[in-house]
Structure formats: structure tokens, C-alpha cells
C-alpha positions, 0 to 999 in steps of 0.5 A: 704803209710802213715797211713793217706793215708791208712785211706783215702783209707779205707774210700773211699773203704767203701764209694764205697762199700755202694754206689754200694752195691745194684748194686753188690747185684743184680749182684750176684743174676743174676749170680745165676738165669741165668746159662748163667752168672754163671761164673760171680762168678769167674771173680772178684776172677780171677781179684783180683788174677791177681792184687795180682800177680803184687803186687811187681811190683806195690809196686815199681811203683811211684804214679803220680796222674792224674787229668783227672781221676776225669772226669772219676769218675764224668762220672761213677757217672753220669752213676750210676745215669742214670742207676739207675733212668732209671732201666738200670742195665747194665749201672749202673754195667759198671759204677763200672768198669769205676769208678775203672779205673778212681780211679787208674788214679786219685790216681796213674797214667797211669803206674798203669793203664797199670799194672792193666788195663787188670784185671779191664777190665776183670770184664766187662765179669762178667756183663750180656749183655743188654736183647736187645742185648741178644735176638738180638744174640740168634736168629741168633746164634740158626739159625747158629747152626741149619744150620751148623748142617743140612749141617753136617748131610746131609754130612754123609747121614742123611736126615735133613730139617731146619725150622727156628731153628727146625731140622726135621729128618726122625723120629722126630724133634729137636729144637735148643732152646735158651739154645742151642744158645751158649751164655753161652759157648761164654761168658765163652770162651771170659773170657778164651780166654782173659786170654789165649791171655794175657799169650801169648808172642806176640804183643798186636795186635796179642793178640787182634786177638787171643781174637777175634777169640775165638768168631767164635771158640765158635760159631763153637764149639756150631754148632758141639754140635748141629750136634752131638746131631742131629746125636745121636738123629737119631741113638740112639733116642731123649733122647740123646737131653736131660739130662745127655748125652746132657750136657756131650756131651756139656762139651766134645765139650767145651773141644775140643774147648779149645784145638782148642784155644791152637792150635790157639795160637800155630799157631799165635806164629808159623806165627810170631815167632819174637813175642815170643822173 
């Protein structure tokens, strides 16, 4: 890269930083305000590290700019304007990822995008989902967790009755609150699942399969957490459903779910042994 190119890219980076400063600043604030997205702080770091790991391969790749990338740049600009004007922060935030992808294509070409595409797409997992989708998911997830927990408790002889997202036990009732819907663990699990799937020596379709299966695995893990909380509340008392014990049990279940993810990956490689070659 010539000195002139370095200066040009530096100016471009500064310009993008200035334009997107309000968007990124508010995104950082959301990560701090909402524990569902606190993992967002790590996503850009991991993304940058993944690209840094490929620095030697990228240095050897020839740059073949593609004019089509300019359309993506223009599309990203349009998304930013529409998102900012309509107070639709999700669109404005996604536009940054679209812009980064388009810049790679425009200045370096498709082979560069192939090498960096996952790392750039990984940034999407740091963007909080639109509230209309968030609230559309939390209700059903709360209901699934409650129903699964009730079936599990009845299976071991505990009388449990469901009323929406409330579980009625003989001595007291437990509410599967919004915080217990599993959204937080789902987002974090998707991030870990994508990294795990990427690391497996399997075909791309199998990587997508492993990634997709992290969703039911996360939902099932959250249902187990609610079930364990219900059992503990019945045997020990309602204090189990709050405070340190509740949080600690959640961490245990998350760790078990991660183990399940590892077993899933091993299963995929066993079923398709040729994928590992």
C-alpha cells in the first residue's frame, strides 16, 4: 500500500467515524443499559481479532476493486439517513455493517470479502433487535419456558398449574418474568454458536445447521433453568427464585448448554466424517 493510499484510507476511516459517532455512541449506551445486550462490548473486539488473525493471508491477497460495492455504499448511506430521520436505530446501526462490507468489496474485491465476511457479519450480533421483534419473542419464550417447566415438575410428582407465564405451586406461585424469557442467553448463545460452527472442519451447510440448532438448544436450556427454579422453590422456598442462587443456577445451566453445543458439534462430525477431512 502506497503512502497516498494510506492517507486516503485514514481520511476515509475518520469520515466514517465522524458520521457514525452518534450511532455508535448510542449503541454503547444500550449495551450498558440493557443486560440482554451486555455481550455487545465483546463482539467488536472478537471481530477485530478474527480479522487480525487473517492478516498474513490478507497481505498476500491481491486487491481487485469491484464497482458493485459502490451500490452497497450508497445503500448504507440511504439506510443511515432513513434510520436517523425515522428514529429507527436498528436500521441506522445495520447500515454500518452494510457499509463496512461494501467498502471491502469496493476497494479490495470479493476474495477479501470471503476472508473477512464472517467477522463483519458477526458484528450484527452486537445490535439489539427492534423492540417490535423483542416483545414479539419474549411473550412466547416465557410461555414455552413455563409450559416445559410445568411438564417437568409434574413428571417428578410436583403439582404445578400454569396460567399464562405464571406457575402455581402448592405453596406459592412463580412468574416467568421478561428477564427469564431467555433472550439474554439466546443472543449470547448465538454469538458463541456462530464462532463454534465456524471453527468446525465441516461444509458450510453443516456450519449453518450447527448455528441454527443453537436456538432450540438455548430455549431448552432456559426451560431447564425455569424448571430447576420451580423445583428449588417447592423444596427449599421462594428465595431460590431470586438473588445469588437464582443467578448461579442460571450460569450452571448456561455451562451445561455450552457442553451440549460441543456434543452437537461432535455429533455432526461423526455423522458426516468426510466433512472433517
